[in-house]
C-alpha positions, 0 to 999 in steps of 0.5 A, a space after each residue: 503508527 500508520 496502518 492504512 492510507 485512507 484515514 490520513 489526509 485532510 486535503 483529499 481531491 475527491 469529486 462526488 462519485 469519483 475516488 480521490 487522486 493522490 500521490 503516494 510520495 506526497 501522502 507519505 511525506 505528510 505522514 512522516 511529518 506528522 510522525 516527526 511532530 508526534 515523536 518530537 512532542 513525546 521526546 520534548 525536543 525536535 527530533 529532526 530528520 532522524 524521525 523522518 528516517 525512522 518513519 520511512 524505515 518502520 512504515 513506508 513499505 506498509 504504507 505503500 502496500 495499503 495505498 496499493 490495496 486502496 488502488 486495487 479496490 478503486 477507493 483511491 487513485 494513487 498516481 504512482 501506480 498503474 492506472 490499468 490496475 485501478 479497481 481490479 478487485 472489483 472486476 476480478 474478485 468474482 472470477 476466482 473463488 481464491 481471489 478474496 483469500 489471496 487479497 486478504 493475505 496480501 493485505 496482511 503483508 503476505 508476499 508471493 512466497 507466503 501465498 505459494 507456501 499457504 497454497 501448498 499447505 492447504 493441499 489445493 487441487 492442481 487447478 486451484 494451484 494454477 489459479 493461485 499462480 494466475 492471481 499472483 501474476 495478475 496482481 504482480 506484487 513485486 512490480 508495485 513496490 514504490 521507492 521512497 523519495 520523500 527524504 530528498 523531497 523534504 530536504 529540497 523543500 527546506 
């Protein structure tokens, strides 16, 4: 259902020349509500919270990953993410030839272990293996996981 963050919001806070500044939690809640509406229409009845739970289970992690990539690219500033990482792909991609390939693997859902296995399968030089580790440490996939709080936020809202 949801593959990227950038196409979903109609109420972006974008000032000319500056990226929009948004909340992953709020954008995720909007996506979950949109999903609930579509799935309820298909079913011919209100699916209620079960549709929200379904969206979270099926789409939350990918949604956050896509938002994180947008943040790293400098296209959207997501408030839940580290401001020091904002636009890092613009700054660092030219510094390491492997950077773009690793980012592509991350964009496709790759995790640290997937990328490390790939780097060994490619029989990269010892220097390149060191660069892969350095890039993974710089990007720090594991510290950019965002816990979903939209279920409690939506239940408080009514």
